[in-house]
C-alpha positions in Angstrom: 0.4 -0.1 0.4 2.7 2.3 0.4 4.1 2.2 -2.8 1.0 3.2 -4.8 1.1 7.0 -3.2 5.1 6.9 -5.1 4.4 4.6 -7.8 1.2 7.8 -8.8 3.5 10.6 -7.3 6.5 8.6 -9.8 4.0 8.4 -12.6 2.8 12.2 -11.7 6.1 13.9 -12.0 7.0 12.0 -15.3 3.4 12.9 -17.2 4.0 16.7 -15.9 8.1 16.6 -16.8 7.7 15.8 -20.8 9.1 17.1 -23.3 7.7 20.1 -25.1 8.4 20.5 -28.9 10.8 23.1 -29.7 9.4 25.8 -31.0 10.3 25.8 -34.9 12.8 27.7 -36.9 12.8 30.7 -38.1 13.6 31.4 -41.3 15.9 34.2 -42.7 15.5 34.9 -46.1 18.5 34.4 -48.9 21.2 36.5 -49.3 19.8 36.5 -53.1 16.4 38.1 -51.5 17.5 40.5 -48.7 18.3 43.7 -50.5 21.4 45.7 -49.1 20.6 48.2 -45.8 21.1 51.6 -46.7 24.3 53.4 -45.9 23.5 56.8 -43.6 25.3 59.5 -43.4 27.7 58.9 -41.1 29.0 56.1 -42.7 28.9 57.2 -46.2 31.4 60.2 -45.1 33.3 57.8 -43.2 33.2 55.6 -46.5 34.8 58.9 -48.2 37.0 58.7 -45.7 39.0 55.4 -45.9 38.3 55.6 -49.9 40.4 58.8 -49.7 43.3 57.4 -47.5 43.6 54.9 -49.9 43.5 55.8 -53.0 44.9 59.7 -52.2 42.1 61.4 -54.1 37.6 61.2 -54.0 36.2 58.9 -55.4 33.9 60.0 -59.2 30.3 59.5 -57.3 29.0 56.5 -55.1 29.4 53.7 -57.5 32.5 54.3 -57.5 32.1 53.6 -53.4 30.1 51.2 -53.9 32.0 49.1 -55.8 35.0 49.1 -54.6 33.1 47.7 -51.2 33.7 51.0 -49.1 29.7 51.0 -49.0 27.5 48.3 -49.4 24.8 49.7 -52.2 24.7 53.6 -54.1 22.3 55.7 -51.6 19.0 56.3 -51.9 18.1 60.5 -51.0 15.2 61.0 -49.1 12.5 62.9 -52.1 13.5 65.7 -53.0 17.3 65.6 -51.9 20.3 63.9 -53.3 23.6 63.0 -51.9 26.5 64.6 -53.1 30.3 64.3 -52.1 31.9 67.6 -51.5 35.9 66.5 -53.1 37.4 69.8 -52.2 35.8 69.7 -48.1 36.0 65.5 -48.4 32.4 64.7 -47.1 29.0 63.8 -48.6 26.4 66.1 -47.6 22.3 65.0 -48.2 21.2 68.8 -50.1 
């Protein structure tokens, strides 16, 4: 009779400790479907400085910076504005 409560307790513990199914893995899109992150103005200026340090002159365009992998992609400016490389002061401006 003393074993019955112990057996019931063990059975209840086994049922309660049943391993729960792991949540489904989050699937991330492949790299081909993910577009490059839009570079910020600070990142553009940092890339411009890095380009100048390595090459001794300012790039002709943002396309050159992107092709040489200094930035992830050519920046898309806000509507009605444009990014400009100020070669004289070696900085990127948003006009």
